[in-house]
N, C-alpha and C positions, 0 to 999 in steps of 0.2 A: 639291879635297877628296875626290876619288874614290880609293878603294883597292880592292884585290882585282881581280876580273875586270872588264874593260870592259863597259859596258852591251851586252847581246846585241842583234843585229839582229832586228827583229820578223819572225816567220814567219807569213804568211797561211795560211789553210786550204788553198788550192790548191797551196801550195809545201811542204806537209807531206812529210817524207821517209818513205819506206817502209823499215822495218827489214828487214835480211836475215833470212830465216826458216831456222832450223836446228832440229834435234830435240834440245832440251835441256830437261829438266824442272826445275821449281823446286827439287825435292829435290836435284838435282845441284848447282844453284847454291848451295844452302845448305851443302853439303859444301865447296864452294870457299871460301865465306866463313869457315868454321870451320877452314880449313887442312887438311882431310882429303882423302884420295885420292878422286877422283870415281868413283862406281859406274858411270858411263857412259863415253863416249868420252874418250880421252886429251886431245884438244884442249880439251874442256870444263874439265878440271882446271886449265888455265892461264888461264881467263877470269876477269877481275876484275869484270866487270859485264855486264849484259844488252846494253848498247850495244856492248861489245867482242866478245861471243860471238855476238850475234844470237839473238833469241828468237821464239817464236810466241805468239799470244794464248793465255793460260791458260784452261782450261775453268772454268766457274762452280764456285766452292767451293774451287778448288785454292789460291788466294791465301791465304785464311784458314787452310787446313790447313797450308800451308807455313810460315806464321808460327808456328803452334802447334808444329810440328816443330822450328823453330829455337829458340824459347824454351825448349823442354824440354831442350835441350842446352847452355844457358848456365848460369853459376854461380847459386847460390841467391840471392845478394843482388840480382843483376840480375833474376832471375825475380820476386822479390818486388816490386821497383819496377815491373816490367811489369804485374803484376796490379793494382797501385794505379792505374796509368795506364789500363788497360783498363776497370776498374770506373768510374773517373771520377765518384765519388760527390760530391754537392753538399757534404756535411758533412765530407768527407775528400778534397779534390782533390789530384791529384799535385803534388809540389813540383818545383822546379828540379833538385834533387838526383836525383829519380827519373828525369827525362828525361836528365840528364847521364850517369847510369849506363848507361842504354839506348844513348845515343849513343856511348859509349866502348866498346861491345861489338860483336860481329859483326853486330848489327842494322844498323849503318851501311851495310855492304855489301849486306845484304838490302834496305834501303830503296831503294837505287839500282836494284836489280834489279826490284822490283815496280813502281816508277814508270816504268821503261823498258817493262815489259810493259803497263802501262796506256796509255802513249803508242802502242805498237804496236796495241793493240786500238782505240783512238780513231782512229788513222790508217786502220785497216781499215774502220771504220764510214764514215768520210768517203769512202773509195774504193769503197764498195759491196760489199766482200768479206764483210761481216757485215751482215745486214738491219738497217735502222734502226727503232728503236722509242723513242718519247719517254721519257726518264729511265730507260732500261733498260740503258744501257751497262755499269753496274756494280751489283752487288747491294749491299744495305746493309752486309753484313759486309766486302765488298771496300772500300767507301768508308771504313769505319772503319780498315782496315789501311793504306790509302793515306794517310789523314790522319795516322796515326802515322808513316808513312814520311816524309811532307813535313815534319813537325815535327822529326824527327831531323835531316834534311838541312838545314833552316833553322837549327837550333841549332848544327850544326857549320859553318854558313856554307860549304857545299860549292860549289866552283867550277863543277861541272857542272850545278847545279840551275837557274840562270837559263835556259840554253839548252833544258833539258828542259821547263820550265814554258812557254816560248814555243811549244813544239810541242804540249804536252798541253792547255793551257787553251783555246786557240781551237778545238781539235778536239772538246772536250766541251761547249763553250758555244754552238755554232751547229749547227743540223741540216743534214745534207747535202742536204736538200730545201728548198723555199721556206717550210716550216713555221716558226712562231715558237717552237717547242719546242726543248729542249736534249737532246743525248744523255745528259747527266748533270748536272742542276741540283744534285744532292746533292754531287757531287765539287767543283764550282765553289765552293760555299759552304764545304765542308770545307777546301779550300785557303785560302780567305779567313780562316776561323777559325784555321787553323794559323799564318797570317802575323800575326794579332793577338797570338798568344802568343810567337812568335819572329820578329819582323819583320826584313825586309831591304828596302833600296830597290828591288832587282831584282824581288822578289816583288810589291811594291806596283805597280811599273811594269807587270808582266805582267797584274795584275788590272785596272789602269786600261785597258790595251789591250783586254782582253776586254769591259770595260764599254762600250767604244765600238762593239763589233760585235754584241753580243748582241741578238737580236730580241725576246725575251720582255719584256713591258711591266714586270713587277714586279721582275725581277732587277737592273736598274741601281740602283733605289732601295736595295735591300738592300746591294749592293756599295758604294754611297756611304757607308752607315753603317759597313760593314767598313773601308773605306779611311780614314775619319776616325779610327777606333780604331787602325788600323795606324800612321798618321802620329804619333799621340800615343805609342804604345808604342815607336816607333823611338828616342825620346829616351832610353829606359832601356838601349839597346844602343849605348853610346858607340862601340864598336869598329866598328860598321857604319853608324852614322848619318851619318858624314861622306862616304858614297858617294852622298848625294842628288845628283841631276843639277842642272846649272846652269840648266836651263829656257830656254836660249838667251840668257841675259844676257851682255853683253860684259864685258871685264876691268874696266871702270870701274863695274860694278854697275848698268848701265842696259840695258834691253831697248828697242829701237827698231823701229817698224813704220810704214811709210807706208800710210795709209788714204785713198785718193782724193787730195784736195788738201791733206791734213794729215798730220802725223806724231804718232804716239802714243809716249810714253816712260813706261816703268815704272821707277822709280828705287828702289834698295834703300838704306835708311838705318836709322833706328830702326824704320821701317815700310816697307812697299811701297806706293808712291803712283803713281797714273796721272795724267799730265798731257798736255795737247794743245798742239801748236805748228803754226804755219804752216810751209811748206817752207823759208821763209827764216830760220827759227829763232825767230820772235817767239812768245812764249808766249800762251796763251789762258786765260780764266778757267774754262771748262767744256768740255763735249763739244760740238763744232761741230754745228749743226743738220744740215749736209749728211751728217755721219757717222751721226747718228741716223736720217736718212731713207734713205740709200742703202746703208749698211753695218751694219745691225743685228746680223747674225750675227757679223761681225768684232768689233763692240763687245762682244758677249756673251763671245766668246772671250778678249778682253783682260781683261775683268773677272774671268773665271774664272782667268786666269793670275795676276792680283793675289792672288786667294784662295789659289792654290797656293803662290805665293811667300811669303805670310804664314804659311801652314802650315809651310813649310820653315824659315822663320826661327824659328818657335816650337819646332820639333823640334830644330834646331841649338842654340838657346839652352839648352834643357833638357839636351841632351847635353853641352854645354860645362860646365854647372853640375855635372853628374855627374862630369865629368873633374877637378873640384877634388880628388878623392880619388886621382887617379893619381899616386902618389909618384914612380915612375921617369920618367914622361913619355914622350916620343918624340924622334926625332932632329930636329934643327933643319931639315935639308934636306927631310925628309918633311913637316914642319909647314908650311914655306913653300909647298911645292907643293900640298898638299891643303887647307889652311885659309887661310893668310894671303893667298894669291893667288886664292882662289876667289871668283867674283862675288857669291855669296850669303853666303859665310862671312867675307869680308874686313870688312864693316861691323861684324860682331860681334867679331872678333878685335882690331880696332883700338881698341875701347873697353874691352878687358880688359887686366889687368896680367899679364905673363908673366915667368918667370924662366928664365935660361939658365945652365947649368953651365959657367962660364968656366974653372974648374980643378977637379980632383977634390974634391968636397964643398963647393965654393964656388959659390954661386948669385948672379946679379945680376938685378935686376928692372927691367922697363921696359914702356912702352906702344909697340907696334909702329907704325912708319910706313914708307912706301914699300914696300908689300907685304911687310913684315917684314924688309927688308934692314937697317934701322936701328931703334933704340929710343930712347925718351926716358925719363930716370930721374925720380925723384920731385921733383928740383929743377928739372926742365925742361931738363936738359942732354942732348944727343944722344950716343949711343955705338953703335958698330958691333957686330954679332953676331960670333960666332966660327965655327969650322969646321962643315961640313955634318953631321958626325957628333956634334956636341955635343947634349946632352940639353936639352930645353925642356919646361916644364910650367906650368900655371896657378899663379900666386902665391896662397897662402892666408894670410890674416892671422894664423892661429894659429901659423904658423912665423916670424912677424915680430916685431920689437921694437915697443913702444908708440910710439917715436919714428918708426919707419918707417911705421907705420899712420897717424899724424897727418900725416906729410909727404904720403902718397898722397891722403889725404882733402882736404888743402889744394889739391893739384895738380888733382884732379878738379873741385873746387868752383870754382877760378879759371878753369878751361877750360870750365866749364858742360858737362861731359861726363857724360851719364847712361849708366851701364853697363847691359848687357842683363839682368843680375841683380846683387844685392848682392855686391860683392867687397871693395872698399876699406872700405865701411861695413858689412861683414858682421859679425854677432854671433859672438863666439867664447866657448867654454866650456872651462874647464880644471878639473882635479880640485880639489876643496875638501878641507880637512882632514877634514870629516865623511865624505866619500866614501872617503877613504883608510882611515878607521876601519871602515866597513861592508864594504870590500874588494871585494865582488862585485856590489853593487847601489847605486843612488843613490836617495835619497828627496827630491832637490831639487825635483821637481815633483809630489810626492805630496799627496793630500788636497785637490785642486782639484775643484770641481763644474762640470761641463761639459754643454752641450746635446748630447745624444747623437747625434741625427740629423745635426746639422751636423758633429760630430766624425767620424762614420762617413764622410761625404762627403769630409772633408779627408784621412782615411786614404787613400782611393782616389786622390785628387788628388796625394798625395805618395808614392805607390808603397808604402804600407804594406798588409800583408795582415791582415785581421781578420774573424773570424766575427761574425755579428749577435748582439747582446745583447737581452734582452727578458724579460718576466715569464713565463717557462716553465722547465721543468726543464732545468738546465744553462745557462740563459741569463743568470744573475746574475753570473758571473765569466768573464773572458776575457783575451785579450792581443792586441796588434797587433805585427806583426814587419815589419821592413824589411831586406832583403838589400842591402847596399851594392854599388855597381859593383865588378866584379872577383870578386864572390861569395866573398870570403874572410871577411867579417865581417857580422854582422847584429845589429840592436838589437831589444830586446823591451820593450814598454810594457804593464804590467798595468793593467786597468781593471775596474771593477765597475758593474753596473747599479744605479741608485737608483730606488726606488719613485716613480712619477710624482707630481709636485707641481704643482698648478695647471695640470694637463693638459700639462705639459712632461715629456718623457723626458730624464732626466739620467743622467750617469755620473760616477763619482769615479775619480781617478787614484791609482796606487800606484807600485810600484818600476819603475825602468828597469834592465835588465840587458843584457849583451853576450855574444855567442858567437862563437867562432872555428871556421871549418870545418877539419876534419881528415879523414884517410882513413876514419875511422869515423863521420863525420857531424859534427853541430854539438856543440861542447863549450863549457861556460861558461868565461868568461875573467875574470880579475881586472881591475878597472878600470885599474890601473897598467900592465897589459900591452896595453891598447887603444891603437892609434896615435892621436896627438892630433887628427888631422884626422877620423878616424872618430868618436871620442868627441864632438868639437865638432859635427859635422854631425847626429848622431842627437839630441843634446840640443837643438840648434837646432830640429829638427822638433817635438820635444815642447813646447818653449817656444812655438812657433807654435800648436800645438793648444790650449794653455792660453790664450794671448793672444787667439785668435780666437773660441773657443767657450765660454770661461768665462762664467758668469752675471754675474761682476764687470764684464764689458764691456757689460752691458745697462743703460743709464741709467734705465730704467723699473722695474727689479726692486725697488727700494726702496719703490715705491708699492703693493706687494702686501699691505700690512698685516702681520699676524702671519705670520712665515715662519721655519722652522727654519734656513734658509740665510742669513738676513739678516746675522748676524755675519760669516759667510764673505765675503759680498758686500762689506761695508765693509772688512774686513781686506785682501782681495785687491785691491779697487778703489782703495785709497789707501795700500797698503803699500810695502815696499821695491821698488826697480826691478829688473826682470829684465835680462838682457843685451840684449834687443831694445830695451827702454826706455832703457838707457844709450846705445845707438847713436843713438836718437832724440834724446836730450839733446845728444849731440855735434853732430848735424846742425843742431839748432836754434841752438846756440851760433855756428855759422858763418852761418846764414841770417838770423837776426833783426836783426843790426846793419844789414842792407841794406834793411830794410823801413821803411815810413812810420810804423810803430808802435814803432820801436826805443826811443824815449824813454819808452814806457809799459809795457814788458815787461822781465822779468828772470827768469833761471833761479835757482830757490831750492830746493836739495835735490831732492826728488822731484817738484817742481811747476814749471810755468811760471806766474809771477805776473803778472797783468794789471791795470793800474790804469785803471778806467773813470771816467766822470763820476758815476755813481750809487754804485758799490761797487768794491771790489778783489776779484779772483777768483784762485783757484788751480786750475789745470788739471793733473791728474795725468798724468805723462808715460808711464805704462803703460796705464791704462784710458781716459784722456781724460775721466774724470769730473771734476766741478767742485765746489769748496767756495767759500763766500763769507766773507770776513773781516767782522767780527772773531770771529764765533761759529762758524765752519766749518759754516754751514748749507748743505745740499746744494742745488745748482741743476741741475734736469733739463732738458737741451736735447737733443732727439732729432735726430740728424744728418739733413741733407737728402740727397736722392738724388744731388745733384750732387757733394757732397764737395769743393768747390773750395778750394784753398789760400789764395786771395786775392791780388790785385794781380798775377796772372800770375807768381807767384814760381817760380823754377827750383828743382826738387827733385832732388838728386843720385841718388835711387833712388825706385822706386815703393813707397809705404808708405801704406796707407789710414789707419792711425792717425795718422801724422805729418800728413797732409793734414787730418784731422779736428781735430787739436789746433790747427793754424794757422788753420783756418776759424773755430773757436771764439774764438781769440785776437783775430782781426780784428773779429769781431762784438762781443765784450765790451769791446774798447778803445774802440769807438764806441757804448757802451751807451745814450747819449742818443738815438740814432737807432732804437733797437729799438721796434718797434710790436706785436710778437706779444703778445697779452694774457696767455697762459699764462706766458711768460717774465717779463713785467713784474710779474705777480701774485706770483711767487716772489721777485723782487728786492725789491719794495716791502714784502712781508710781513716780510722778515728785516732790513730796513734799520733 
């Protein structure tokens, strides 16, 4: 699953290379990057970077002055973007477009130059050519310039950057003396923040290497926080996420290590699990006492490796889900080498449906087996892939027929195959006649009342950008936006702050709109022009926001007495099913016949109807709220923290609401065994 440059070999501080020193000013190099004749030596005019020409450490202040000189000579649009980036205001942060304009300009060459100059200065400090002083290697304005340079290089995914970071970071993270201080703690953290914004696996690896050698007590803790955010952010850069290292796992997805008289195995499947075995292969139930006693450090390393493997699986899963929008896909040969045969990637790819272009415009779907050499179709029949140059992409149900979707859902259920994320059981959203009438906006999810704090957290979890709403000037209206992978489309959800009710901060939803990226920026698009996958994925997110954060999903809301949102709670809590609830209904239709309560349950319209000994109950498939027959009296059951489905029932996908509905169904089917006085009081009062 590795692409781009191979992982660079780590360079220790003692092996730092000394750059060749020549007399070339930053202003000369700026002229080179702008394609202008050099005001100095002729050889300098042919230099493409500081590493090629050789540079000397720049005097204090010259780095920032050189950046100002470069920016002044760029076009007006790029200069405007740069000023937004440099200001970095909380209420008006730079967008991806601002960074991309800067990265597409002559600043890219300047970025390499100043980073090479920084590496030269750091090497000189390590060699003793420049006197050492803690945290004085770079001034504050220089750190800011270098941070912008690193961000531009990371955004461009420059092939030269990993090797440079391997030289620069160790040299600024450890003093050339036995001191626990750093030549530039500020630059270490600036690089880490840059990698959070534009992550690459190589930048994360360089920071992890530095984390292992730094002597300062507080720096590793902060780097751990940075690295956690970098790992999460990698998932949003699908084009680089698959370069994550294999961590030493074998082709079979197993990491093996002999520890004393035992063997540790970390196996990649749905999760990363650590097991212990005797050297003859016999499995053990837990960690051997001898390992705990004699090899505590190695045991800690193995447990840390499990955590890293799980983090990689999470990152790759999110990256694959983002790749659902990749219409053209990639070549089959590259996919096999980088994903299907990768020790960490294979367990994910084998549980997902892929489609191969077997003829121009003709795609065939299948589950990969044998490292992707063959596929199994929805009927369970094997078929061989085509040529190495054939296109392959993830199958998306919005491109499939209802019959194909049903067949894949049957296949996965029969095979007890749980996918890394919803794919066969994924909700799909297509244009409605009402949306064709409104043309540029959708009111499908308008006028819902949501818990705002929970909504704001979900925005961040799903990569939506939103300003904070609240009871202040300008805080009553806002929008959340999500730029889709590929950065060609983005969705917009408009929200309004609602005056606090019962000490709850609430928000109401409004329109959903779409924009297409053009040379002039983002331009509003008609809904009919939005690709079906883009439309479906954005609307799926909005449906998720409503389903998870709506007050209709709160079973206790109705007990608040007089409340102006009570009508909404009842309407949304028992109303028509959303696309996610329809998928839930489909899954229940497949699962319930296999349960011990099959003869006491039935799907009826919007509800799962459960016949108990005391009453008959109707569980809404959207909200999981319960009504009791014959008078539709409401039954409040607060979900337990366990949220178990009951009977160890296999679920084809993770869905908290589906598990909740099933757990309530099992409870109510055996209502004669209920002992909770609050539940019994409600049942008996309405009987």
